mmCIF entry with sequence, helices, sheets and N, C-alpha, C, O atoms, coordinates in Angstrom:
data_MODEL
# 
_entry.id   MODEL 
# 
_entity.id                         1 
_entity.type                       polymer 
_entity.pdbx_number_of_molecules   1 
# 
_entity_poly.entity_id                      1 
_entity_poly.type                           'polypeptide(L)' 
_entity_poly.nstd_linkage                   no 
_entity_poly.nstd_monomer                   no 
_entity_poly.pdbx_seq_one_letter_code       
;(UNK)(UNK)(UNK)(UNK)(UNK)(UNK)(UNK)(UNK)(UNK)(UNK)(UNK)(UNK)(UNK)(UNK)(UNK)(UNK)
(UNK)(UNK)(UNK)(UNK)(UNK)(UNK)(UNK)(UNK)(UNK)(UNK)(UNK)(UNK)(UNK)(UNK)(UNK)(UNK)
(UNK)(UNK)(UNK)(UNK)(UNK)(UNK)(UNK)(UNK)(UNK)(UNK)(UNK)(UNK)
;
_entity_poly.pdbx_seq_one_letter_code_can   XXXXXXXXXXXXXXXXXXXXXXXXXXXXXXXXXXXXXXXXXXXX 
_entity_poly.pdbx_strand_id                 A 
# 
loop_
_entity_poly_seq.entity_id 
_entity_poly_seq.num 
_entity_poly_seq.mon_id 
_entity_poly_seq.hetero 
1 1  UNK n 
1 2  UNK n 
1 3  UNK n 
1 4  UNK n 
1 5  UNK n 
1 6  UNK n 
1 7  UNK n 
1 8  UNK n 
1 9  UNK n 
1 10 UNK n 
1 11 UNK n 
1 12 UNK n 
1 13 UNK n 
1 14 UNK n 
1 15 UNK n 
1 16 UNK n 
1 17 UNK n 
1 18 UNK n 
1 19 UNK n 
1 20 UNK n 
1 21 UNK n 
1 22 UNK n 
1 23 UNK n 
1 24 UNK n 
1 25 UNK n 
1 26 UNK n 
1 27 UNK n 
1 28 UNK n 
1 29 UNK n 
1 30 UNK n 
1 31 UNK n 
1 32 UNK n 
1 33 UNK n 
1 34 UNK n 
1 35 UNK n 
1 36 UNK n 
1 37 UNK n 
1 38 UNK n 
1 39 UNK n 
1 40 UNK n 
1 41 UNK n 
1 42 UNK n 
1 43 UNK n 
1 44 UNK n 
# 
_struct_asym.id          A 
_struct_asym.entity_id   1 
# 
loop_
_struct_conf.conf_type_id 
_struct_conf.id 
_struct_conf.pdbx_PDB_helix_id 
_struct_conf.beg_label_comp_id 
_struct_conf.beg_label_asym_id 
_struct_conf.beg_label_seq_id 
_struct_conf.pdbx_beg_PDB_ins_code 
_struct_conf.end_label_comp_id 
_struct_conf.end_label_asym_id 
_struct_conf.end_label_seq_id 
_struct_conf.pdbx_end_PDB_ins_code 
_struct_conf.beg_auth_comp_id 
_struct_conf.beg_auth_asym_id 
_struct_conf.beg_auth_seq_id 
_struct_conf.end_auth_comp_id 
_struct_conf.end_auth_asym_id 
_struct_conf.end_auth_seq_id 
_struct_conf.pdbx_PDB_helix_class 
_struct_conf.details 
_struct_conf.pdbx_PDB_helix_length 
HELX_P HELX_P1 AA1 UNK A 2  ? UNK A 16 ? UNK A 2  UNK A 16 1 ? 15 
HELX_P HELX_P2 AA2 UNK A 24 ? UNK A 43 ? UNK A 24 UNK A 43 1 ? 20 
# 
_struct_conf_type.id          HELX_P 
_struct_conf_type.criteria    ? 
_struct_conf_type.reference   ? 
# 
loop_
_atom_site.group_PDB 
_atom_site.id 
_atom_site.type_symbol 
_atom_site.label_atom_id 
_atom_site.label_alt_id 
_atom_site.label_comp_id 
_atom_site.label_asym_id 
_atom_site.label_entity_id 
_atom_site.label_seq_id 
_atom_site.pdbx_PDB_ins_code 
_atom_site.Cartn_x 
_atom_site.Cartn_y 
_atom_site.Cartn_z 
_atom_site.occupancy 
_atom_site.B_iso_or_equiv 
_atom_site.pdbx_formal_charge 
_atom_site.auth_seq_id 
_atom_site.auth_comp_id 
_atom_site.auth_asym_id 
_atom_site.auth_atom_id 
_atom_site.pdbx_PDB_model_num 
ATOM 1   N N  . UNK A 1 1  ? 102.843 -58.780 -38.007 1.00 0.00 ? 1  UNK A N  1 
ATOM 2   C CA . UNK A 1 1  ? 103.341 -59.730 -38.989 1.00 0.00 ? 1  UNK A CA 1 
ATOM 3   C C  . UNK A 1 1  ? 104.706 -59.283 -39.554 1.00 0.00 ? 1  UNK A C  1 
ATOM 4   O O  . UNK A 1 1  ? 105.587 -60.104 -39.810 1.00 0.00 ? 1  UNK A O  1 
ATOM 5   N N  . UNK A 1 2  ? 104.852 -57.969 -39.739 1.00 0.00 ? 2  UNK A N  1 
ATOM 6   C CA . UNK A 1 2  ? 106.139 -57.486 -40.256 1.00 0.00 ? 2  UNK A CA 1 
ATOM 7   C C  . UNK A 1 2  ? 107.256 -57.725 -39.244 1.00 0.00 ? 2  UNK A C  1 
ATOM 8   O O  . UNK A 1 2  ? 108.384 -58.056 -39.610 1.00 0.00 ? 2  UNK A O  1 
ATOM 9   N N  . UNK A 1 3  ? 106.923 -57.551 -37.970 1.00 0.00 ? 3  UNK A N  1 
ATOM 10  C CA . UNK A 1 3  ? 107.923 -57.807 -36.927 1.00 0.00 ? 3  UNK A CA 1 
ATOM 11  C C  . UNK A 1 3  ? 108.349 -59.262 -36.896 1.00 0.00 ? 3  UNK A C  1 
ATOM 12  O O  . UNK A 1 3  ? 109.511 -59.575 -36.632 1.00 0.00 ? 3  UNK A O  1 
ATOM 13  N N  . UNK A 1 4  ? 107.401 -60.152 -37.167 1.00 0.00 ? 4  UNK A N  1 
ATOM 14  C CA . UNK A 1 4  ? 107.728 -61.571 -37.219 1.00 0.00 ? 4  UNK A CA 1 
ATOM 15  C C  . UNK A 1 4  ? 108.676 -61.871 -38.372 1.00 0.00 ? 4  UNK A C  1 
ATOM 16  O O  . UNK A 1 4  ? 109.636 -62.626 -38.216 1.00 0.00 ? 4  UNK A O  1 
ATOM 17  N N  . UNK A 1 5  ? 108.405 -61.279 -39.523 1.00 0.00 ? 5  UNK A N  1 
ATOM 18  C CA . UNK A 1 5  ? 109.298 -61.465 -40.667 1.00 0.00 ? 5  UNK A CA 1 
ATOM 19  C C  . UNK A 1 5  ? 110.692 -60.938 -40.380 1.00 0.00 ? 5  UNK A C  1 
ATOM 20  O O  . UNK A 1 5  ? 111.687 -61.552 -40.765 1.00 0.00 ? 5  UNK A O  1 
ATOM 21  N N  . UNK A 1 6  ? 110.762 -59.813 -39.710 1.00 0.00 ? 6  UNK A N  1 
ATOM 22  C CA . UNK A 1 6  ? 112.065 -59.251 -39.342 1.00 0.00 ? 6  UNK A CA 1 
ATOM 23  C C  . UNK A 1 6  ? 112.795 -60.162 -38.363 1.00 0.00 ? 6  UNK A C  1 
ATOM 24  O O  . UNK A 1 6  ? 114.011 -60.329 -38.459 1.00 0.00 ? 6  UNK A O  1 
ATOM 25  N N  . UNK A 1 7  ? 112.066 -60.750 -37.427 1.00 0.00 ? 7  UNK A N  1 
ATOM 26  C CA . UNK A 1 7  ? 112.682 -61.677 -36.470 1.00 0.00 ? 7  UNK A CA 1 
ATOM 27  C C  . UNK A 1 7  ? 113.221 -62.920 -37.171 1.00 0.00 ? 7  UNK A C  1 
ATOM 28  O O  . UNK A 1 7  ? 114.271 -63.440 -36.794 1.00 0.00 ? 7  UNK A O  1 
ATOM 29  N N  . UNK A 1 8  ? 112.505 -63.399 -38.194 1.00 0.00 ? 8  UNK A N  1 
ATOM 30  C CA . UNK A 1 8  ? 113.002 -64.555 -38.961 1.00 0.00 ? 8  UNK A CA 1 
ATOM 31  C C  . UNK A 1 8  ? 114.266 -64.186 -39.720 1.00 0.00 ? 8  UNK A C  1 
ATOM 32  O O  . UNK A 1 8  ? 115.191 -64.994 -39.806 1.00 0.00 ? 8  UNK A O  1 
ATOM 33  N N  . UNK A 1 9  ? 114.320 -62.987 -40.268 1.00 0.00 ? 9  UNK A N  1 
ATOM 34  C CA . UNK A 1 9  ? 115.538 -62.535 -40.945 1.00 0.00 ? 9  UNK A CA 1 
ATOM 35  C C  . UNK A 1 9  ? 116.706 -62.410 -39.977 1.00 0.00 ? 9  UNK A C  1 
ATOM 36  O O  . UNK A 1 9  ? 117.843 -62.734 -40.321 1.00 0.00 ? 9  UNK A O  1 
ATOM 37  N N  . UNK A 1 10 ? 116.425 -61.942 -38.771 1.00 0.00 ? 10 UNK A N  1 
ATOM 38  C CA . UNK A 1 10 ? 117.483 -61.847 -37.759 1.00 0.00 ? 10 UNK A CA 1 
ATOM 39  C C  . UNK A 1 10 ? 117.955 -63.240 -37.356 1.00 0.00 ? 10 UNK A C  1 
ATOM 40  O O  . UNK A 1 10 ? 119.139 -63.437 -37.085 1.00 0.00 ? 10 UNK A O  1 
ATOM 41  N N  . UNK A 1 11 ? 117.040 -64.206 -37.313 1.00 0.00 ? 11 UNK A N  1 
ATOM 42  C CA . UNK A 1 11 ? 117.430 -65.590 -37.002 1.00 0.00 ? 11 UNK A CA 1 
ATOM 43  C C  . UNK A 1 11 ? 118.320 -66.137 -38.114 1.00 0.00 ? 11 UNK A C  1 
ATOM 44  O O  . UNK A 1 11 ? 119.317 -66.803 -37.835 1.00 0.00 ? 11 UNK A O  1 
ATOM 45  N N  . UNK A 1 12 ? 117.973 -65.866 -39.365 1.00 0.00 ? 12 UNK A N  1 
ATOM 46  C CA . UNK A 1 12 ? 118.789 -66.343 -40.478 1.00 0.00 ? 12 UNK A CA 1 
ATOM 47  C C  . UNK A 1 12 ? 120.173 -65.706 -40.445 1.00 0.00 ? 12 UNK A C  1 
ATOM 48  O O  . UNK A 1 12 ? 121.173 -66.373 -40.714 1.00 0.00 ? 12 UNK A O  1 
ATOM 49  N N  . UNK A 1 13 ? 120.233 -64.428 -40.117 1.00 0.00 ? 13 UNK A N  1 
ATOM 50  C CA . UNK A 1 13 ? 121.517 -63.752 -40.038 1.00 0.00 ? 13 UNK A CA 1 
ATOM 51  C C  . UNK A 1 13 ? 122.340 -64.312 -38.885 1.00 0.00 ? 13 UNK A C  1 
ATOM 52  O O  . UNK A 1 13 ? 123.553 -64.475 -39.012 1.00 0.00 ? 13 UNK A O  1 
ATOM 53  N N  . UNK A 1 14 ? 121.689 -64.608 -37.757 1.00 0.00 ? 14 UNK A N  1 
ATOM 54  C CA . UNK A 1 14 ? 122.397 -65.198 -36.634 1.00 0.00 ? 14 UNK A CA 1 
ATOM 55  C C  . UNK A 1 14 ? 122.892 -66.593 -36.927 1.00 0.00 ? 14 UNK A C  1 
ATOM 56  O O  . UNK A 1 14 ? 123.913 -67.012 -36.382 1.00 0.00 ? 14 UNK A O  1 
ATOM 57  N N  . UNK A 1 15 ? 122.195 -67.318 -37.773 1.00 0.00 ? 15 UNK A N  1 
ATOM 58  C CA . UNK A 1 15 ? 122.618 -68.666 -38.145 1.00 0.00 ? 15 UNK A CA 1 
ATOM 59  C C  . UNK A 1 15 ? 123.845 -68.613 -39.070 1.00 0.00 ? 15 UNK A C  1 
ATOM 60  O O  . UNK A 1 15 ? 124.734 -69.460 -38.991 1.00 0.00 ? 15 UNK A O  1 
ATOM 61  N N  . UNK A 1 16 ? 123.872 -67.604 -39.945 1.00 0.00 ? 16 UNK A N  1 
ATOM 62  C CA . UNK A 1 16 ? 124.970 -67.478 -40.900 1.00 0.00 ? 16 UNK A CA 1 
ATOM 63  C C  . UNK A 1 16 ? 126.218 -66.885 -40.254 1.00 0.00 ? 16 UNK A C  1 
ATOM 64  O O  . UNK A 1 16 ? 127.330 -67.368 -40.465 1.00 0.00 ? 16 UNK A O  1 
ATOM 65  N N  . UNK A 1 17 ? 126.017 -65.828 -39.462 1.00 0.00 ? 17 UNK A N  1 
ATOM 66  C CA . UNK A 1 17 ? 127.156 -65.121 -38.894 1.00 0.00 ? 17 UNK A CA 1 
ATOM 67  C C  . UNK A 1 17 ? 127.023 -64.964 -37.391 1.00 0.00 ? 17 UNK A C  1 
ATOM 68  O O  . UNK A 1 17 ? 126.384 -65.775 -36.721 1.00 0.00 ? 17 UNK A O  1 
ATOM 69  N N  . UNK A 1 18 ? 127.632 -63.912 -36.873 1.00 0.00 ? 18 UNK A N  1 
ATOM 70  C CA . UNK A 1 18 ? 127.553 -63.686 -35.418 1.00 0.00 ? 18 UNK A CA 1 
ATOM 71  C C  . UNK A 1 18 ? 126.146 -63.273 -34.993 1.00 0.00 ? 18 UNK A C  1 
ATOM 72  O O  . UNK A 1 18 ? 125.411 -62.646 -35.756 1.00 0.00 ? 18 UNK A O  1 
ATOM 73  N N  . UNK A 1 19 ? 125.791 -63.634 -33.773 1.00 0.00 ? 19 UNK A N  1 
ATOM 74  C CA . UNK A 1 19 ? 124.458 -63.310 -33.249 1.00 0.00 ? 19 UNK A CA 1 
ATOM 75  C C  . UNK A 1 19 ? 124.342 -61.820 -32.977 1.00 0.00 ? 19 UNK A C  1 
ATOM 76  O O  . UNK A 1 19 ? 125.309 -61.165 -32.589 1.00 0.00 ? 19 UNK A O  1 
ATOM 77  N N  . UNK A 1 20 ? 123.133 -61.295 -33.189 1.00 0.00 ? 20 UNK A N  1 
ATOM 78  C CA . UNK A 1 20 ? 122.837 -59.907 -32.871 1.00 0.00 ? 20 UNK A CA 1 
ATOM 79  C C  . UNK A 1 20 ? 121.827 -59.915 -31.739 1.00 0.00 ? 20 UNK A C  1 
ATOM 80  O O  . UNK A 1 20 ? 120.666 -60.261 -31.958 1.00 0.00 ? 20 UNK A O  1 
ATOM 81  N N  . UNK A 1 21 ? 122.237 -59.543 -30.541 1.00 0.00 ? 21 UNK A N  1 
ATOM 82  C CA . UNK A 1 21 ? 121.415 -59.455 -29.330 1.00 0.00 ? 21 UNK A CA 1 
ATOM 83  C C  . UNK A 1 21 ? 120.934 -60.807 -28.835 1.00 0.00 ? 21 UNK A C  1 
ATOM 84  O O  . UNK A 1 21 ? 121.081 -61.106 -27.650 1.00 0.00 ? 21 UNK A O  1 
ATOM 85  N N  . UNK A 1 22 ? 120.368 -61.628 -29.695 1.00 0.00 ? 22 UNK A N  1 
ATOM 86  C CA . UNK A 1 22 ? 119.838 -62.934 -29.300 1.00 0.00 ? 22 UNK A CA 1 
ATOM 87  C C  . UNK A 1 22 ? 120.378 -64.016 -30.223 1.00 0.00 ? 22 UNK A C  1 
ATOM 88  O O  . UNK A 1 22 ? 120.843 -63.727 -31.325 1.00 0.00 ? 22 UNK A O  1 
ATOM 89  N N  . UNK A 1 23 ? 120.316 -65.253 -29.773 1.00 0.00 ? 23 UNK A N  1 
ATOM 90  C CA . UNK A 1 23 ? 120.704 -66.382 -30.625 1.00 0.00 ? 23 UNK A CA 1 
ATOM 91  C C  . UNK A 1 23 ? 119.616 -66.617 -31.680 1.00 0.00 ? 23 UNK A C  1 
ATOM 92  O O  . UNK A 1 23 ? 118.499 -66.114 -31.560 1.00 0.00 ? 23 UNK A O  1 
ATOM 93  N N  . UNK A 1 24 ? 119.957 -67.376 -32.695 1.00 0.00 ? 24 UNK A N  1 
ATOM 94  C CA . UNK A 1 24 ? 119.034 -67.620 -33.803 1.00 0.00 ? 24 UNK A CA 1 
ATOM 95  C C  . UNK A 1 24 ? 117.750 -68.302 -33.341 1.00 0.00 ? 24 UNK A C  1 
ATOM 96  O O  . UNK A 1 24 ? 116.664 -67.957 -33.808 1.00 0.00 ? 24 UNK A O  1 
ATOM 97  N N  . UNK A 1 25 ? 117.865 -69.269 -32.427 1.00 0.00 ? 25 UNK A N  1 
ATOM 98  C CA . UNK A 1 25 ? 116.654 -69.951 -31.956 1.00 0.00 ? 25 UNK A CA 1 
ATOM 99  C C  . UNK A 1 25 ? 115.774 -69.018 -31.136 1.00 0.00 ? 25 UNK A C  1 
ATOM 100 O O  . UNK A 1 25 ? 114.550 -69.140 -31.154 1.00 0.00 ? 25 UNK A O  1 
ATOM 101 N N  . UNK A 1 26 ? 116.389 -68.092 -30.423 1.00 0.00 ? 26 UNK A N  1 
ATOM 102 C CA . UNK A 1 26 ? 115.607 -67.132 -29.656 1.00 0.00 ? 26 UNK A CA 1 
ATOM 103 C C  . UNK A 1 26 ? 114.864 -66.175 -30.589 1.00 0.00 ? 26 UNK A C  1 
ATOM 104 O O  . UNK A 1 26 ? 113.746 -65.763 -30.283 1.00 0.00 ? 26 UNK A O  1 
ATOM 105 N N  . UNK A 1 27 ? 115.465 -65.821 -31.712 1.00 0.00 ? 27 UNK A N  1 
ATOM 106 C CA . UNK A 1 27 ? 114.762 -64.980 -32.693 1.00 0.00 ? 27 UNK A CA 1 
ATOM 107 C C  . UNK A 1 27 ? 113.557 -65.717 -33.255 1.00 0.00 ? 27 UNK A C  1 
ATOM 108 O O  . UNK A 1 27 ? 112.517 -65.107 -33.501 1.00 0.00 ? 27 UNK A O  1 
ATOM 109 N N  . UNK A 1 28 ? 113.690 -67.039 -33.463 1.00 0.00 ? 28 UNK A N  1 
ATOM 110 C CA . UNK A 1 28 ? 112.542 -67.802 -33.956 1.00 0.00 ? 28 UNK A CA 1 
ATOM 111 C C  . UNK A 1 28 ? 111.413 -67.832 -32.926 1.00 0.00 ? 28 UNK A C  1 
ATOM 112 O O  . UNK A 1 28 ? 110.240 -67.785 -33.294 1.00 0.00 ? 28 UNK A O  1 
ATOM 113 N N  . UNK A 1 29 ? 111.759 -67.909 -31.643 1.00 0.00 ? 29 UNK A N  1 
ATOM 114 C CA . UNK A 1 29 ? 110.733 -67.863 -30.603 1.00 0.00 ? 29 UNK A CA 1 
ATOM 115 C C  . UNK A 1 29 ? 110.056 -66.491 -30.562 1.00 0.00 ? 29 UNK A C  1 
ATOM 116 O O  . UNK A 1 29 ? 108.842 -66.402 -30.378 1.00 0.00 ? 29 UNK A O  1 
ATOM 117 N N  . UNK A 1 30 ? 110.829 -65.439 -30.730 1.00 0.00 ? 30 UNK A N  1 
ATOM 118 C CA . UNK A 1 30 ? 110.248 -64.095 -30.798 1.00 0.00 ? 30 UNK A CA 1 
ATOM 119 C C  . UNK A 1 30 ? 109.295 -63.997 -31.972 1.00 0.00 ? 30 UNK A C  1 
ATOM 120 O O  . UNK A 1 30 ? 108.226 -63.397 -31.857 1.00 0.00 ? 30 UNK A O  1 
ATOM 121 N N  . UNK A 1 31 ? 109.670 -64.581 -33.102 1.00 0.00 ? 31 UNK A N  1 
ATOM 122 C CA . UNK A 1 31 ? 108.822 -64.575 -34.285 1.00 0.00 ? 31 UNK A CA 1 
ATOM 123 C C  . UNK A 1 31 ? 107.499 -65.292 -34.015 1.00 0.00 ? 31 UNK A C  1 
ATOM 124 O O  . UNK A 1 31 ? 106.442 -64.807 -34.420 1.00 0.00 ? 31 UNK A O  1 
ATOM 125 N N  . UNK A 1 32 ? 107.542 -66.439 -33.337 1.00 0.00 ? 32 UNK A N  1 
ATOM 126 C CA . UNK A 1 32 ? 106.321 -67.180 -33.023 1.00 0.00 ? 32 UNK A CA 1 
ATOM 127 C C  . UNK A 1 32 ? 105.416 -66.376 -32.094 1.00 0.00 ? 32 UNK A C  1 
ATOM 128 O O  . UNK A 1 32 ? 104.198 -66.371 -32.273 1.00 0.00 ? 32 UNK A O  1 
ATOM 129 N N  . UNK A 1 33 ? 105.989 -65.706 -31.119 1.00 0.00 ? 33 UNK A N  1 
ATOM 130 C CA . UNK A 1 33 ? 105.188 -64.892 -30.204 1.00 0.00 ? 33 UNK A CA 1 
ATOM 131 C C  . UNK A 1 33 ? 104.537 -63.739 -30.958 1.00 0.00 ? 33 UNK A C  1 
ATOM 132 O O  . UNK A 1 33 ? 103.368 -63.431 -30.724 1.00 0.00 ? 33 UNK A O  1 
ATOM 133 N N  . UNK A 1 34 ? 105.276 -63.099 -31.855 1.00 0.00 ? 34 UNK A N  1 
ATOM 134 C CA . UNK A 1 34 ? 104.720 -61.989 -32.620 1.00 0.00 ? 34 UNK A CA 1 
ATOM 135 C C  . UNK A 1 34 ? 103.593 -62.450 -33.539 1.00 0.00 ? 34 UNK A C  1 
ATOM 136 O O  . UNK A 1 34 ? 102.605 -61.734 -33.704 1.00 0.00 ? 34 UNK A O  1 
ATOM 137 N N  . UNK A 1 35 ? 103.722 -63.623 -34.134 1.00 0.00 ? 35 UNK A N  1 
ATOM 138 C CA . UNK A 1 35 ? 102.660 -64.159 -34.984 1.00 0.00 ? 35 UNK A CA 1 
ATOM 139 C C  . UNK A 1 35 ? 101.419 -64.459 -34.150 1.00 0.00 ? 35 UNK A C  1 
ATOM 140 O O  . UNK A 1 35 ? 100.300 -64.146 -34.558 1.00 0.00 ? 35 UNK A O  1 
ATOM 141 N N  . UNK A 1 36 ? 101.618 -65.062 -32.988 1.00 0.00 ? 36 UNK A N  1 
ATOM 142 C CA . UNK A 1 36 ? 100.477 -65.369 -32.118 1.00 0.00 ? 36 UNK A CA 1 
ATOM 143 C C  . UNK A 1 36 ? 99.784  -64.079 -31.678 1.00 0.00 ? 36 UNK A C  1 
ATOM 144 O O  . UNK A 1 36 ? 98.555  -64.031 -31.632 1.00 0.00 ? 36 UNK A O  1 
ATOM 145 N N  . UNK A 1 37 ? 100.540 -63.048 -31.357 1.00 0.00 ? 37 UNK A N  1 
ATOM 146 C CA . UNK A 1 37 ? 99.958  -61.767 -30.961 1.00 0.00 ? 37 UNK A CA 1 
ATOM 147 C C  . UNK A 1 37 ? 99.222  -61.112 -32.120 1.00 0.00 ? 37 UNK A C  1 
ATOM 148 O O  . UNK A 1 37 ? 98.160  -60.523 -31.920 1.00 0.00 ? 37 UNK A O  1 
ATOM 149 N N  . UNK A 1 38 ? 99.770  -61.206 -33.327 1.00 0.00 ? 38 UNK A N  1 
ATOM 150 C CA . UNK A 1 38 ? 99.096  -60.635 -34.491 1.00 0.00 ? 38 UNK A CA 1 
ATOM 151 C C  . UNK A 1 38 ? 97.776  -61.345 -34.775 1.00 0.00 ? 38 UNK A C  1 
ATOM 152 O O  . UNK A 1 38 ? 96.787  -60.701 -35.124 1.00 0.00 ? 38 UNK A O  1 
ATOM 153 N N  . UNK A 1 39 ? 97.756  -62.674 -34.625 1.00 0.00 ? 39 UNK A N  1 
ATOM 154 C CA . UNK A 1 39 ? 96.521  -63.423 -34.821 1.00 0.00 ? 39 UNK A CA 1 
ATOM 155 C C  . UNK A 1 39 ? 95.504  -63.040 -33.755 1.00 0.00 ? 39 UNK A C  1 
ATOM 156 O O  . UNK A 1 39 ? 94.321  -62.874 -34.053 1.00 0.00 ? 39 UNK A O  1 
ATOM 157 N N  . UNK A 1 40 ? 95.961  -62.899 -32.511 1.00 0.00 ? 40 UNK A N  1 
ATOM 158 C CA . UNK A 1 40 ? 95.071  -62.499 -31.415 1.00 0.00 ? 40 UNK A CA 1 
ATOM 159 C C  . UNK A 1 40 ? 94.456  -61.134 -31.694 1.00 0.00 ? 40 UNK A C  1 
ATOM 160 O O  . UNK A 1 40 ? 93.256  -60.937 -31.500 1.00 0.00 ? 40 UNK A O  1 
ATOM 161 N N  . UNK A 1 41 ? 95.275  -60.196 -32.149 1.00 0.00 ? 41 UNK A N  1 
ATOM 162 C CA . UNK A 1 41 ? 94.748  -58.856 -32.451 1.00 0.00 ? 41 UNK A CA 1 
ATOM 163 C C  . UNK A 1 41 ? 93.771  -58.887 -33.623 1.00 0.00 ? 41 UNK A C  1 
ATOM 164 O O  . UNK A 1 41 ? 92.786  -58.148 -33.637 1.00 0.00 ? 41 UNK A O  1 
ATOM 165 N N  . UNK A 1 42 ? 94.044  -59.736 -34.598 1.00 0.00 ? 42 UNK A N  1 
ATOM 166 C CA . UNK A 1 42 ? 93.162  -59.847 -35.765 1.00 0.00 ? 42 UNK A CA 1 
ATOM 167 C C  . UNK A 1 42 ? 91.786  -60.413 -35.372 1.00 0.00 ? 42 UNK A C  1 
ATOM 168 O O  . UNK A 1 42 ? 90.758  -59.991 -35.902 1.00 0.00 ? 42 UNK A O  1 
ATOM 169 N N  . UNK A 1 43 ? 91.784  -61.366 -34.443 1.00 0.00 ? 43 UNK A N  1 
ATOM 170 C CA . UNK A 1 43 ? 90.551  -62.010 -34.032 1.00 0.00 ? 43 UNK A CA 1 
ATOM 171 C C  . UNK A 1 43 ? 89.758  -61.173 -33.011 1.00 0.00 ? 43 UNK A C  1 
ATOM 172 O O  . UNK A 1 43 ? 88.564  -61.399 -32.815 1.00 0.00 ? 43 UNK A O  1 
ATOM 173 N N  . UNK A 1 44 ? 90.426  -60.215 -32.369 1.00 0.00 ? 44 UNK A N  1 
ATOM 174 C CA . UNK A 1 44 ? 89.753  -59.390 -31.353 1.00 0.00 ? 44 UNK A CA 1 
ATOM 175 C C  . UNK A 1 44 ? 88.838  -58.378 -31.969 1.00 0.00 ? 44 UNK A C  1 
ATOM 176 O O  . UNK A 1 44 ? 88.198  -57.607 -31.254 1.00 0.00 ? 44 UNK A O  1 
# 
């Protein structure tokens, strides 16, 4: 979950200024994958 929050912050930073490693929309996709993985681990 913390990684997802960090990915959202990176997306916001990429939207405001220059991209860091990935574009802002790609950071949002990374965030969604991390949330899905966290939910999967929680349910396992």
